[in-house]
N, C-alpha and C positions, 0 to 999 in steps of 0.2 A: 904892152901886152894888154889891154884893157878886161877886167872881170866885170863882170855883168852881175848884180845882184836879181835874186830870183825871192819871187813872194809863190807859195806851196798853199791851195785851199782844200783842205781833205787829206788827210794822213792814214787812210785805210791801208792796205793791202798793196794797192798801186802807188799810194803817194810814199807809203813808207820806201819800195823801193826805186820810187825816183830819187828818194832822200839819198839812196845809198850811191846813184848813180853822178848825180851833182857833187856829192864827197869827192867823188874820183875827179871831177873835172878842176883844171887851173883855171879855167876861166868866168865858172859856173861859182855862185856863191848864196846859199839861201839866207836871204836877209830876215824873211818875215814867214810865219807857216800858223795858221790855223784849222782848229776841227773842235768840236762839241767835244769831244772827248782824247785830246792829246795821248800820244804815248811819253812815258816817260823815258825821254831821250836828251843826256846831258848838251848842253851849249845849243839844243834848238830855240831858236828867237822866235817864242810862240807868241801871238796879239788874237785881239778877242774880235774875230769877223771878218770878209770878203773885204768890206767898207776899209778897216785898219790894213789889210795888205795894201790894197791899192793906194791908200793915203800913204804908205810909208815913201819917204824919196828914194831911199836907197834901196827901192826895187825897180828893176827894169823890166822885167817878165814876169808875168802870172800864170801858175800853173793851176787849173782849175779841174 
């Protein structure tokens, strides 16, 4: 079964709630995330902006 890499842009209330849902999914993994003021969350793969999220070859799907 394939695991899809997810990029998340925006880590406000909705973005953080999404991260919790993604963590519970066996088929989805957060591989890149971006926010101007990112939360302190261990293991969160932070990158600098939408362009960096989209350019990451591990990203299959982007949530904005």
